[in-house]
N, C-alpha and C positions, 0 to 999 in steps of 0.2 A: 662690377664684373670686369676682370682683366681682358684687355683687347686680345682677340685671337686672330683677326684678319683685317687687312686693308684691301679695299676694292678700288682700283684705279680707273678713272676715265682716261682716255688717250689724248685726243686732239685738244690742244690748249693746256692740258694738265701735265702730261708727260713731256710734251715738247710744243713749241709754237708752230705746230704743223698746219693750223688753219690758214694763217696769213701767209706763211712762207712755203707751204707745201701744197695743200689742196687748192688754194686760190691760183697759184702758179700753174698747177696741173690743169685746172679748168681752162685757163687762158690758152695753154698749149693745145688742149683738146678742141677749143673753138677754131684755132688755126687749122688743125688737122682735119676738121669737119667742114672747112671752107666757110666758116661763119665770121663776119666782121665785128665780133663782139669782144669786149675786154672788161674784166671786173677789176675796178680799182680797190685799194684797201678799204676806202670809206664805204663803197657799195657792198663789198663782200662782208664788211662788218655788220651791215643791216641784214644781209642774208643769213648770217650766223644764228639769227633767232629761229631759223628753220633747221631741223636736225636730220635732214635727208638730202642727198645729192639730187635725186630726181625732183623732190618738192622745191628745192632751191631753184633749179632750172625752170620749173613751171612758173614759180613766182616771178622770176626775172622775165620770162617770155610774156607774161601778162601785161607788161608795160612796154613791150617792144613792137613798133609798127611793122618791123621786118620779120617778125616771128610768124610761123604758120597760123592760119586763121582758125582751123578746126581743132577741137580738143584732141582728137585722135592723132592728128599729125604732130601736134605739140608734144604729146606723150611719147610718140615714137622717136621724135628728135631728142627729147630729154633722155630717154633710155640709151640712145646711140652715143650722145655726148658723155653721159655718165660712164658707159663701158670703156670708151676711149680714154677718159680721164683716169679711171682705175688702172688701166694698162700702163699709162704714162707715169703714175705716181711712184711706184717702187724705184724705177731708175732715177727719177728726179731726186728722191731721198738719198740714194746711194751717192750720186754725184755731188749734190749740195752738202751732204753730210750734216744735215740739220741736227743740232745738239739737243740732248735732253735739257729740260729746264734745270737750272742750278738747284741743288738740294734733293732732286729726285733720286739719283743713284745712291747717295749716302743713306737715304731713308729705306730704299729697297734693300741695300746691303745689311742694314740693321735688322730689318724684318727676317732675313735669312739667318743671321747670326742668332737671333732671339727666338726662332721657331714660330714667328708670326706668319700665318698664311697670307698669300697675296692672290688677288683676282683681277681680271680685266672685265669691265662692263662698258661697251662702247657701241655707238650706232655706226661707226665706220666699218668698212669691210675687213674680213680676215686677212686678205692680201695686203692691205695698207698697214694693219697692225704688225704683221710679220715683217714687212719691209723695215719698219721703224725699230722693232725690238731686236731683230737679227743684226741690224747695224750696230747697236749699242751693247747687246748682251751676248752676241755670238750665235752660232748655229744651234746651241742648246738652250735658247731663250725660253722655250716652252716649259722647261723643268723649273723655272723660277715661279710658276703660277699654278695654283690648285684649281683655278677657275678661269675660263676664257669664253666670254659670250660676246659675239659681234653682231653687226647689223643683219646679216643674212640668217642669223639663228632665231630671230624673233619676228612676230607679225607687225609690231609697232615699236618704234624706238622711243627714246626719251622725249617727253616726260612720262611716257608709259612706264609701267613698273616691271615689265617682263624681263628686261636685261638684268636688273638687280635681283629679282626673284630667282632666276636661273643661276646667277653667280653665287648667291648664298647657298643654294642647294649643292652646287658643285664643290664649294669650299667647305661644306658640312658645318656651317655656323648659322646661328640665328641672328636677326638684325641687331640685337643688343650687344652681340659679341664682336661686331664688325664696324668699321668706319669707312665711308666713301670719301675719296679724294677727288674733288671736282673743281671746275672753273666756270661753269655756265649756269644760268638760271634754270634751264630745262633739266640739266643733269642733277642739280641740287634738288629740284622738285621731285624727280623720279626716285631718288634715294630716300627723301623724307617721306614719300608716300608709302614706303615699306617700313617706316620707323627706324631707318638707319641714321645715326649721327653723320653729319657732313662737315668735313674740313675743306674750306673753300680757298684755294690759292688763285687769286685773280690773274687772268691772262690778258693779253693785249686786246682781245676782242670784247671784253666785258669790264673794262676799267670803271665805267660809270654805272653799271647795272646794280639793281637792288636785289638783295638776297635775304629775304625773311626766313627766320627759323633755322639758320645754319648754326652748327655747334661752335665754329670758329671761322673767322675770315681774316685774310691777310694778304700781303703783297707777293709772297713766294716762300717755298719751303727752305730756301737758303738764308732767310732772314728771320731774326727774332724780334726785331722792332716792327711796329705797325700792325700787330695782330690784335684782334678783339675776340673774346674778352682778354684783357691783359692780366693773365694769371700765370705767365711763364716764369720759371725760376730764373733769378738773376745769377748768372755764373759767367765770368769773363772767359772761362775755358770752353764754353759751349758755342758751337757754330751751327746755325740752321735749326730746323724743327726735328725733334727726336720723338721716339715712341712714347717716352715718359710725358712729353708735352701733350700729345694727343690723349693719353689716359687722363691727364689733369683737366683738359678741356671737357671731356665727356663727363667726368665726375662733377665738374662745376655746373654743367648743364642739368644734371640730374638732381643736384642739390643735396643737402645733408640727409643722411639716412635716419630713419626713426630708431 
């Protein structure tokens, strides 16, 4: 079945916003809240296994002797820091002008030219999504997408399935007609749980992670070398991953038809 939609994760997939955006915003929020805490790249990499700002903060506080002792006070502090961080993040993005990952824009433009629908399925907040996409796609960024499902739209983020279920409904496609573009184990698991093929472009936070049952995995959408399975067409004129490559990976995963 021909591909009808791509559903994009945001953080780590569209841009390296985890390491260079959210982590930095958290550290500024700690300062703003009068906390002597700082998340290094290595420590934040460990926390990326948790897909919620509040839960990341609670996990971090569990190992801090200077964190509040009661669960209720920890939760209140986590919510306060999260809210300050979300308020900081859009301005940080605009001033730092964090780029999209190489290959993302060209694949998005091909989707628009070929009439392939696009969706967003992310645990991050709508304000954070808007800050990134308005920076790179302009004030009309919402018109690029048939589906937009963010963290505040669901009860449980990835690896729960609600984000992808809602995105598929909004894009008016079934799982077999769409492909998820992801970078994390939790995101890949969420998409696979609704029977969506997954193209996994590794990000800085998950270089060594294991990704079972993905349709294809490689170093980035701007590269043709290093992808598995190695079924890409050899063409010196091609640069980066194209829709035809994704169709080929999906067909390869499904095997020969009877």
